N, C-alpha and C positions, 0 to 999 in steps of 0.2 A: 504493500500500500504506500501511498505518498506520505512524505513527511509533512506533518501538519503544524501550523502555528497556533498558539493559543487563541481560542475563539473562532477557529476556522469553521467548525460545523454550524455554529449559529449564524455566522455571516453567510455561509453557503445557503442555508435554509431561507434566510431573508431575501437573498438575491434571487433564488429560484421562485419564491412565491410572488415576486414582483413581475415575473414574466407575464405577458398579457394572456397567454394560453398555454396549455400543456403542449409540449413538443414531442416529436417521435423519439427523443432520447431522454425523456423525463416523464415519470408517472407519479401522481399523488394518490395516496390511499388514506382512509381513516383507520379501519380496523381489520381489513381482510388479511387473513393469515393462512389461506388454503395453500398447502405446499406445492401441488402441481401447478396451480396458477402462478405462484411466485416464480417457479422454475421456468415456465414458458415466457413470463415477462422478462426475466433476466436475459434469456437467449435473444428475445426480440429487441430489447433495448440495446444490448451489446452490439448486435448487427446494425441496428439503426444508427447508433453513434458513429460507426465507421462510415456509413453512407452520408451522414451529415457533417463529416469532417471534425467530429468531437473526439477528445481523448477519453472521456468518461461519459457514462450515462448514470441516471439517478432514479432510485425508487425511494420515495419518502412517505412514511406513515405519520399521520397526525395533521394532515392538511385536507381541507374540504375542497373537492375538485371544482365545484360550481363557481366559487369566488376566491379560491386560494387563501381562505382564512385559516389561521393556525388554531386547531380545535383540540389537539392532543389525541393520543391513541391508547388503547388498552392492549395492543400487541406487544408482547415481551419476548424478543427473539431468544434470549438466554434460556428460557424454559420451554420454548416451542419444540415439538418433536414430529417426526414422521415415523410412525410405528414406535419402535424403541430407540430410534437413532436421533441424535441432536439434529435439528433442522438445518443449521448451517453446514454441518459435516455432510448431511445427505445431499444438499444442493451441490456442494463442491464435487461430490462423487458422481453426480448425474450430469454435470456439465462437461462438455468436451469441445475444445481443449479445456483443461481445468483453469478456472479464473481465480485470481487472488481477490476474493470478495470477503467482506466483513461487515456484519451488522454493527452499527454504532448508535448508542442511545445518548440522548441529551434532553435538557429541559429548556424550553423557550417560552418566555412570558408565563412561567410557572406551570407549563403543560408538558407532559412527557411526549417525546417524539423519537422516531427511529429513522436513520438514514443508511441506505445501502448504496455505496459507490460501485459501479460496474465498469470494468475496463472495456474499451472498445475492442471489437473483434480484430485480430491481427493474423494475417497469413491464411486463415480459413474461417468460414462462418462458425459462430458459437452454436453448439447443439445442446438441447436439453432432452435427456432420455433418448438420445439417438436421432432427434429430429430438429431441424433448423426452423427458427421462427423469426418474424420480422414485424415491426410496428407499421400499421396503416391507420393514420389518425390516432385514435386512442384504443385500438383493438389489436390483438395479437393474431397473426395469420401465418400459416405455413409458408416458408420462403419458397419451397418448390412449386407452389401454386402461382407464384408471381415471377415469371421468367425475366422480365425486364429488370426488376429489382435485384434478382439473383445475379444476373450478368453484370450489372453495375457494381454490386458488392465485390465480385471477383476482380473487376477492373480497379477498384479502389485499393485492393491489397497491393497491386503493382505500383500504385501512385504514392503510397505513403512513405515519403523519403525520411531517412535518418534525421535530417536537419530539423524537421518539424516536430519531432517527438520531444517530450519534456525531460529536461535534465534535473531540474529542481522546481518543485511546485510551491505555490502559495507564499511568495515573498512580497513583503511590502516594499515601498519605494526605497527606504533606507537600506534594506537588505540587498536589493538589486545593485545599487551603486557601490555597496561594499564588496559584493561577489564578483562583479564585472568591472574590468578596467575601461570605464567609459571614456576617459581622456584619450586612451590609445585609439579607441574607435573614432572619435571626432578628428584626431590627427590623421588617421588612415584615410577617412573619406574626405578629408580636406574641407571640413565645415567648422565654422567658429563654434566654440563651446558655449552653449546657452548659459544664461546667468541663473536660471532656477531649475530645480529638480524636475518639475512637471514637464518642462520642455525636453529635458534630457530623456526622460522616460518615453515621451511621445515619439522621439526620434528612434529610440531602440525598438519600439513597437513597429514603427514604419518599416524598419529593415528586418523585422521578424526575429530579432535577437531575444525578445521577450514577447509574451502574449498576455493580455488581460484574461483573468479567469472568472468563473461564475461567482466567486466569493468576494469580488472587489479588489483582489490583489493581482499579482503577476506570476506567471510561470516562466521560468528561464528555459528557452528552447536548447536543444542540443547544438544548434548553430551558434547561439550566443555563448554557450559554455565552451565549446571546443575552440572558438576563436578568441574569446576575450576573458576567460577565467583568470582571476588573479592567482588562484590556487586550484589546479585541477583536482586536488584531493577533496575539495568541497563538493565535488560532483561524482559520487561513487560510480555511477553508471558509465562514465567515460574516463575515469582516472587512469585506467590501464592503457589509454590511447596516447599517453605521453610518449615523446620521442626518446629513444635510448641511443646514446653514442658510446661505442666501445672501441678502445684502442688496444690492439694486441702487439706483443713484442716481436713476433716473427710473422711467418706466412700462414700459420694455423691458429686455432683457437685455444691452444694449450695454456699460454701465459697471457693474462690480461694485465695491461699496464695501467690503464685508468678507465673509468666509466662515469658517465654523466646521464642523468635522466631529467627531462624537462619537467618543470613544475607549473608552467603558465600556459595559457591558451596559445594556439598556433599563431594568430595574428600578433598578439602581445609579445610573444617570446621569439618570433622567427629570426629577427636580426641578431639577437643574442645567441641563438642556436647556431646561426651561420658563422658568427665570429668565433664561437668556441670550436666548431669543426675546423675552421680555417687555421686556428692556432695549433691544432693537432696534426695537420697535414705537413708532410716534408716539403722542403723548398730547395730549389737549385740556385747556386750563385752564378750570376752572369757578369761578365766584364765587357763593358762597351764604352768607347770614348773615355777611357781612363777611369770610369766609375764602376764600382762594384755594387750590384743590387741583387737582392733575393727575389726570385720569381716562383710562383706556386708550381708544384709538380703536376697538379691537376688543374684544368681550366676552371676558374671560379664560377663562371656563368653556367657551365655544365653541371657542376656539383649543386649549385643553388637550384637549378631547374629540376634536377632529379630528386632532390629532397622535397621540394614543393610538390612534385608529382606524387611522391609516396604518401604525403599527407592527404592530398586531394582524392586519389583514386583507391585508397584502401577500402576494404569491405568492413564497415563498422559493425556488421552483424556477427562477426567472428569475435567471440569474447576472449578476454584475458591477454590480448597481445596488441601491440601497436607498431608503428614504423620503427625501424632500426637502421642505424648507420654504423658499419663496422669497418675499421681502418686497419689494414694489414701492411706488412712490408711489400710494396709493389702493387697494391690494388686497394680499392675502396668498394665495398658492397653496400647497396641501399635496398632494403627489403620492406615490403608492406604486406599486410594480410589481404588475401583475396586474389582470385584469378583475374587476369586482364580481360577486358571486354572485346579486344581486337586481336586477331591472329598476330603472333609475334613477328612474322615475316613482313607484316604490313604496318607496323607501328609508325613508321616515318611518314608514309604517304596517306594513310587512311583518314577519312573524316573522323575527328575526335569524338570519343564517347566517354562519358563519366557517369558512374553510379551515384555520385554526390554532386549533381550539377549546381545546386544552390551554393554549396561550399566553394566549388571551383569558380563560379562566377564572382563570388565576393572576393576571393583571393586574387583573382585577376584585377578586379576593380581597385584594390588597394595596392597593387603593384608587387605582390609577392611572387607571382609567376607570370610567364609570358602570355601574350595574347593567345586566344583559342587556336589550337592546332599548330603553333609554331615552336613549341617547347622541344620536342624530340628532334626536329630539324636543327635547332641550335646546338643541341648536345652533340649530334653527329658532326656538324660544321666545326664546332670547337675542337673536337678530337682530331679532325683532319688538319685544321690550321696549326695545331701543336704537334702534328705528326705522331699521334699516339696510336697504339693498337686499338682496334674497333671496340666499342662498348658491347657487352653481351647481355641479352635479356633472357631470363630463364623462368619457367613456370615450375614451382615446387609444390609440395603438398600444402594447399590452402595459402600459398604465399607467392609473391612475384618479386624477383630479384634482378637488379641491374648492377653490373660490375664495370667500373672504370679502371683501366690499367695505367701504370706508370710508363714513362717513355721507354721504348724498346726499339733498337735498330731493326730495320727491315730484315737483315740477315738472321736476327734472333727470333723473328716471328715464325711460328710453324705454318704448315700449308693451310690449315683450316682458318687460322687468323687472317692470312692474306686473302683467302677467298671471301671470308665474311667482310673484310674491309672493302674489297672490290664491289661486293653486292651493295653495301650501304652507300658507297660512293655513287653507284648507279642510281640508287633511290634518291639520294640528295640532288644529283644532277637533274634527274627527271622532274623533281618538284620545282627546280629552277628553270625548267623547259630547255635543258641542255642534255645532249647525249654524253656518254663516256667515250673518251679517246685515250690513246696511249699517252698523249701529252698531259691530259688532265689527271690521269692516275699517277704519272711520274711526279707531278707537282704534289699530289696528295701524299706520296711516300717520300718525297725529297730525293728523288733519283735523278742523276744527271742524264742529259740527252744521250750521252754515249752508252748508257746502260739500258737503252730502250728494250732490249731483248729480255731483260729480267722482268719488266712489267708485262711484256707480251706473254710470258709463261703464266703469270698470274691471271691474265685475262683468259687464256686458254683453259686453265684449271676451273675458273668460275663458269665458263661456258659449259664445260664438261659436267659441272655440278648442277646444271640447269637453272642457275640463278640469274643469268643475264642472257640476252639474245641479240643477234645482229640488228642494227637499225634498219638495214636494207638487205634483202636476199641478194647474194652474188656480189656484195661490195668488195672493192679492192682492199687488200691487206694494208696498203700504205696509208690510206685515209679511213680505216675502219672505225665505225662508231657503234655503240652498244646501248641497250636499254635494259632495265630490270625485266625479269621474266613475265611479270604481270602487266606491263605497260602496253 
């Protein structure tokens, strides 16, 4: 159940009774305690709440339906039974999937009342005793008899994104501004900070970082918490989504040198995270024009984009794990929970897809990641400019990993690395509306014109692997051009 503030139930009851009419996610009763009818109503309200875009439905005893007057009830859920079984336990057993329901008693205006909060259906319709119900007006009807509502309910399950779910419920204005770094939000969206709290809250509502609730307070959404939490630990449901950075002593995971876990929301803590990562990465010393300077071993833009992508594209439904950055001798691995939505061979050119589009859009808006669809292009471009081995994307069990490698001479790359580099070069060139040539690949690898034969062998191997194809059939070898296999 949600964590409640003092007086929450009374405020909730008073707000609900002010509604002009009973809704499909709310039912008032005076004294009806018939178990089967309660069970059907729970199923119907839970499913209706999802259709209406509500997180909760409510069943309230002690309110007269005709005029919403508080009249009290003689229903006592603690002593109510179905046969020899406690009513609440029996209801939970008969509901599928099991809902976290709880009868709560209170006194309003000296009159006893009962409130049952019912979670909205998620992933599948809520059944009672094996049958699905739905509200139509103020009556319960079998969901299977109403094909349009059933189809719409299933569509809603696909539409309920992580960002809209509630991370912390029933916060007053003071608690909201204590839990969320609202100053960072206004800095990020480049809007002057309002002088009063009410306008601050209005703006947070407008961007769906918080949402007004039925009890007159605010619920902090997952979007608000994951982006702007001052302390992720204040939001138990998402606290494990903090970014972990681990530095190892060698090329394996045997010896950990240091480890850091993020404590703040992604937007609030991103620049600090990148500074810490940058401080752990090795650097090369270059001498130019009599000046010595240290340059990063890995392109800063590539690392930044890959870390941002790991935050955005992770599968938040996978519990207990979040994005991880692991730094080894000679490589850096960036892992996020969840499988990619695009074939690994088409990441560079494919139209972008994100399972967390609201989060992605907001992070692009505040400049944390690149414009839509250009991020992977820039990662590959940066590795080519710095003449690094090609990045590798890998699908693992319930996780997606990208590896960036430290500089390596062409002669030290193995055959597969050269083929993969040639394929990515072809993808990048195609996105730029240019074919691959021997000259363009020589430039990518830093090979002198006199060693064109070396690059020709790489192109031949990549053709043999089926990853590129001739630009034109029967083209002359001297001016041969190539495209990725899918072009």
